[in-house]
N, C-alpha and C positions, 0 to 999 in steps of 0.2 A: 542220691535222689530217687524218689519213688516214681514208678511209671504211672501213667494215667489210669491204667486198669487197677493197679494196687490202691490208688487214692479213691477210686470209685468203690472198690470192695470195702475199704476202711470206712467210707462214708455210710454205706449200707449197713455195716455192722453196728456203727454208732446209732443209727436210726432204729435198728431192731432193739438195741439195748435200752434206749429211752422208751420205746413202745412197751417192752416187757415191764420196765420199771413203773410206767404209768398204769399198766393193767394190774400189777400187784398192789399198787396204792389204792386203786378202785376197789379191789377185792377186800383189802383190809378195812376200808370204810364200810363196805356192805356187811362184812362178817367180823365184827370186832371180837377180840379174844375175851372170853368171860370164864369165870370159875366153872369147871365142869363142862366146858364147851368141847366140841370134837377137836381132835388133833388135826394138824394140817393135812396129813396124808389121808385121813378119813374124810375131811371136808372136800378135798379135791377128787376123791374117788368118784368115778362116773356111775351114777345110778341107772338102773335099767327097768323097763316095763312099768309094772304097777308100783314098784318102789319109787321110781322117778316121779310118777304121777302123784303119789301120796305125799312124799317128802318135799320135793322141789316145787311142784306145781300146786301143792297144798290141796289136793283133791278138787281142783278147779272144775266147775260144772258149767258156768256161764262164760262163754268165750266170744271175744270180738275177732272177726275174721281178718286176715291180711288183705288190705285193699290198696291198690296202687294209687298213690297221691291222696289217700283218704284216711288211712289209719296212722297218721303222724302223732307225735308225742302229745300235743294239746288235745286231740280227739281221744286218745287212749286214756289220758288222765280224766277227762270228762266222763267217759264210759265207766271207769273204775269208781268214780264217785257215785254212780247210780247202778251199782250191782255187778259190774263185770269183774270176774275173778282171774281172768287170763287174757292177755292181748298179744297180738302178733304185730310185727313191724310191717310196713308196706313191702311188697316184693322188690328185692334188689337184684340187679343184673350182675352175676358173679364176675364176668370178665371185666366189666367196667369197675367194679368194686376193687378188683386186684390192681388194675393199672392206674387208677385215678385217686390220688390222696384227697383231693377236694370233694369227690363224690362220697368217700368214706366219712370225711369230717361232717359234711352237711347232712348226711342221711342217718348216721348212727352215732358217731363219736360225740357230737354236740348234744345228743339227746340222753345222755346218762343222767338218770334221775332215780333217787331212792324210792320214790312213790310208785315208779313204773315197773313193778315186779309182782309176780313172775312175768317174764317176757321171752318170746320166741322170735328169732330173726329168720325171715324166709328169703331164699334165693331161687332164681331160675338159672339153670345151667344145662349144658349138654356135653360137658367134658369133665371126666372124673378129677383130673389134676387141678383144673381151674376151680372147680367147685370146692375142693378141699382147701386150696390156697385162700379163697375168699372166706370160707368158714373159719379158718385159723385166725384170720384178721379180725373176725367178728365175735369169736367165742367168749372173749373176756368181757363182753358187754351185754350178754344175754344168758338165758338158762338152757337154751337148746337151739339147734339149727334145723330149719324145715326146708325140704326140697319141694318146690312147686311142680306138681304133676297134674294140676287141675285147670290151668288157664286155657280157655277155649277160643280166645280172641285171635283175629287175623295176624296181629303183630307177633303172637306166639308161634303161629304157623310159619311166618316168614323167618323168624329167628330160630326155629326148630327147638322149641322148649315147651314146657307146660304139658297140657293134655296131649300134645302131638308127639310125645315120647312114649305114650302108654303101650305101644306095640313093640318097642325095642327093649325087651325084658333083659337081655344080656347086658346092654349098656347101663340100665337102671340098677341092676344087681351089682355091677362093678362100682357105680357111683356111691350107692348106699354102703356097701361093704367097706370101701376105702375110707369113707367119712367116719364110719363106726370105729375103724382101727386107729385113725389119726387124731380124732378130736377128743378133747377132754370133757365135752358136754354131749348129751345124747343127740341122735339124729332122728328126726321125725319126717313124715311125708303127708302131703295132701293130694288126694287123687279124685278122679271122677270114675264112674262105673261104666262097664260095658253093658250092652243090651242083654247079653247072656249072663245069667246069674252065676253059673258055674265058672265062667271065665273070670268074672269079677272076684270070686273067692280065691281062685288060683293066683290071680294077680296080687291080692293082699297077702297071701301066704308067702309068695316069692319075696316080697319086700320085708316081711317079718323075718324070714330066714336070712336075708342079707344083712340084717342088723337094725332095722327100723324099730324104734322103741315106743312110738305112738303114731296112730294112723287116723287121719281125718278123712272121712268119706263124704264127698258131695254126691248126693243121690241122683245126679243127672249125667247124661252122656255129653261128650264134647260137642255134639250137634245141637244140643238143647241150649240155645242162647238167643238173646234178643227177643224178637216176636215169637220165636219157636221155643221159648224157655220151658213152658209147661210145668208139670208137677214133678217134684223130686220123688224118687222111689225109696221109701223107707224099708221096703222089703229087701232091697239089695244091701242096705246098711245093716239090717238085722242079721242077714246071712253072713256078712263079713265079721260082725261082732261075735257070732257063735263059732266062727271058724278059726279065729286067731287068739293068741294068748297074751296080747298086749292091749293097753287101753285104746279105745276107739271114740272119736268125736264124730257127731253127725252134723251135716250141713245141708240146708234146704228146707223150704216151707215154714220158716220161723218168722212170724210176723207179730205174734202176741206171746205173752207169758204162758197162756194156756196151750199154745202150739208147742212150746218148749217142754212142758210137762207131759204132753201126749207123746212127744217123740221119745223122751226118756223111758216112758212106760212101754211103748210099743217096740222099741228097738233094743233096749237094755244097754245102751251106750253109757260111757262114763261122763260125757259132756256134750253140750250142744253149742254149735257155732252159728253166729248170726252176722250177716253182712248188710244187705239192704234194709232189713228191719231195724238194725241198729242205727243206720244213717238217717232214717226218717224219724226215729224215736230213740234217743240215747238212754231213756229211762225204761226201755223195754224189759230189762232184767228185774226191775223193781215192780213190774206189773202196773205201772202208771202211764197215763197219757196226759202229760202236762201241757199247758199252753206253749205254743212254739216260741214265743218271745222269751219265755223263761229259760229254755235250753239255749237259745241263740245268745242271750246276754251272758249266761254263764260260760259258754264256749269262748266268746270274745274276751271275757275276763281271763280265762286260762291262757289264751293266745298272748295276751299282753304280759302275763306273769312269766311265761316260758318262751321268750323269743330265742332265735328267729323262727318264724313260720311263714312259709310262702303265701303270698296274697292269693294265688290261684287256688290253694287248698282251702283257705277260709271262704272264698267266694263259692266254691263248689259245695261246701258244707251248708252254707246259707241257702243256696238254691235247693238243696235236698230238704232242709227243714221247712222252708217256706213254699214248698212245691205246690201244694193245693191252693194256698192264698194267692200265689203269683199267677195262677190261671184266671183269677178274677181281676187283680190289679196289674194289668199288663204294662202300664206306664212305669210302675216301680220295678217291674222286671227288667225293662230297658236300663233304668238307672243302676240297678244292681250289677248289670253286665258291663257298664261303662266306667264306674268309679275306679280310681287308681290308688286309693289309700285305704288303710284299715279304718280310719275315722270315717271315711266316706261310706264304707260298707256298714259300719255301725249306725250311721245316720239313716241309711235306707231301711235297715232293720227296725229302727225306732219309728220311722214313718209307717211301716207295715203294722207295727204294734198299735200305733195310734188309730189307724183306720179300723183295725179289728175291735178295739175297745169302743170305738164309736158305734160299730154295728151292734155290739153287746148292749150298749146304752139305749139303743133304739128298740131293744127287745127282740132281736133276730137271733139270739143265741140258741133258741130251740130249733131253728130251721137247719136242715141239713143241706150241704152243697152237693147237688147231683146225687150220686149213689154212695156218697161217703157215709160211714156209720156215725161220724162226729162232725161238728162244724169244722170248717176248713182251717181255723186257727188252732186246732188241737193236733198234737203230734200223733200221727197215724200212718200206717204203711201205704205205699203206693203199689197198687195191683195192676200188673200189665194186662191188657186185653188178651183174652185167649185166642190162639190162632184159629182161623176158620177151617171148616171141614174141607177136604179135597173134593174135586168135582167127581161126577159119577163114574167116569172112565178110569179113575184111579191116578190120573196124571194131573198134577197141579200146574196149571198154566201160568204164564208170566203175569196175567191180569190178576189172578188170585193172589199171587205172591205180592204184587204191588198193593193189593188191598190189605193183606196181612201186615206188611211192613209200613203202612202209611202212618205218618206222624200227624200231630194235630194240625188242623187247617189254619193258615194264616189269614188274618183279616184283610180283605181286599175290597176297597171302596169303589174303584173304577171298573172292576171286572176284567182288567187286562191280565190279571194273574193266571187266567186259565191257559195262556200260551207260554208262560214262563215256568222254569223249573223251580223247585222249592228253594234251592240254593240262591237263585237270583231274586226270588221273592224276599228272602231274608236280607239280601244285600240292599234291595230297594227300600226295605223298611228302615234301614240305617242311613241310606242316602236317597231321600225322596226326589231330589232334583236330578239325579243321574238317569240317563236314558238307557233302558234295558231292552227296548223293543227292537227286534232284528230288522223290521221293516223300515224304521226311522233312522237306523244307523247309516252313516255316510258310506258310500261305496268306494273302495280303494282300487286304484289301477294296479293290476298284477304285474309282477316282474316278468320280463320276457323269458327268463331262463328257468326259474324255479317255481313261479306261481305265487310267491309271497307278496304282500303289499310292497310296492316300490316307493322309494323316497320321492316326496313331492317336488323337490328341487334338485334331484340327482342329475349329474352331468350325463350319465349313461342311461338314465331311466331304468335303473335296476334297484333291487333291494340292497341293503347294506353289505350282506355277505358276498353277493355276486359282484357288487361294485368294488369291494375291496380287492377281490381277485383280479378284476380287469384293470383297476388303477395300478396295482402292483406290477402287473405284466407290461403295461404300456407306459409306466412311470408317469402317471398323470395325477392331477389333484381333483378332489371332489369336496368343495366346501360344505355342501349339504350334509355329508356323512362325516365331516371332520377328517378327511384323508388328505395328507400333504406329501405324497411321494415325490412329485416333481420339485416342490419347493425344497425339500430336504436334499434331493440329489443336486440341485443347483448350488445349495449352500456348501455341500461337501466339495463340489467341483471348484468353487471359488476359494475355499480354504486350501485345497490341494495346490492350486496355481500360486497362491500367495506363499505357500511353504516352499515351492520350487524357486520362486524369485529370491526368497531369502537365502536359500542354499547357494544360488548363483552369485549373489553378492558376497557371501562368506567365502566362496571359492576364489574370487578375484582379489581379496584382501592381501594375500601373500605377495602377489605380483607388484602391488602398489608399494609394498615395503622394500622390494628390491630396486626400485627406481622408476617403475612405471607408474604413471598417475601424477597427481598434483603434489608439489613439494610440501613437506611437513614444516610447521613453524618451529623456530629455534626455542629451546627452553630458556626460561628466565633464570640466570644464575642466582639472583637475590632470593627467588622463591625456593631454589634448591637448598641454599644455605639456611634459610629459615626452617625448612622441613627437617634438615639434619639436626639443628639445635633442639628440636622438639622430641627427637628420638630418645628413649631411655638409655642410660649408661649400662 
């Protein structure tokens, strides 16, 4: 008999065997053997630096950035149809990728597609061993593994990854070096710059020395995000390109094809990556600005052709594509946020298309919407408002920060929104009948012990927490809070008394057999004889 540990080890070995078999099958489909083709050992050899960029990435110059929940398979295929030469997967969490088979299947394994090449898979991680384990599970489904060192969001700060690792050079050097040694595909990195030009260059050289084969440089610091995004520094990107001997991609300030060409010329990089520019105009790399409905309809077609695709991803993409139009047609904005099916999203997009075509028929196509260079139904970038200058004394007060971070104003007909927060204003727009006014809210009587609202019909006039403690201590009931301590105690007591009575009766039975108690009736001899005749021989 095998022990439980041996059975588990055997089960793991079987799963690894089937995973390797499946990976080899995928590789054979992607690289069929042809006369004069490379031998297997040459095919599996890991290319480095410029050789990797030329042969594996096919000298890719137009790159779609890794975007969380936004660069899924359907969007990558749409971008490739319109000029993108290289795409990244969304950022995956390395630790979750290792421990959760469903996470791997839903985010990478189900998205194997011959058209989706070349492809780089990106991970966020802060542990060398975990990062390598995740990369080993993903390397058969992509052409390279990228380490995310550029995410500046608060979730990256709490999780201790992304741009918040850029000061821990010893850890990063170990992660990149170990991945370069263990993986069969190249390791790449995406970074943000430091304010100091020299420190940025030393940072890039450290990663190159550790084994990074391609470097993507976002020309902003980790503090440049949201309303404080500002302009990316191409000077830093150019300095990194001149300092390292590996391919470099630039990221930042790419909104039109002309920006891309200017970046290539000014920085000398091998490729240019676009994120928000691509989200608002998937045809950016073609140098076109098509009508929004053209891109929306094609994207929905790809989503239906390559399921499954999360409805939240599709909704987010439509919000980006129709961003400028939805500022005008607010009613359809609400509809787009509420529908629960893919057909519902497609129907809202169709209504937006119809309204835009009606405007064109009325002869309003030459009019611009606000400060936009094109009419609102044309794919074009969204430009964040520039942050305001600091006050004279050099200290930016909270009022200035509020002004900088202020979002669009919500429509407020009755003027009561001045006293409500933006979050409550949004809630009220979804629930007009709900009362959000603090003055009109009912006043609750406070609990005598903790100050929380007490129960309206509480026996002790306390909140539920305090009532539970007191009812338990005094063995009492409180129907208002659903507490039945006394009832349960009485029930247990009654059951205990009944059990004791049964035991006493059972104890008196032997005495009755010895002669005490009522006499037993005599047995019927005819019944005994009949019972004996029925017994088997």
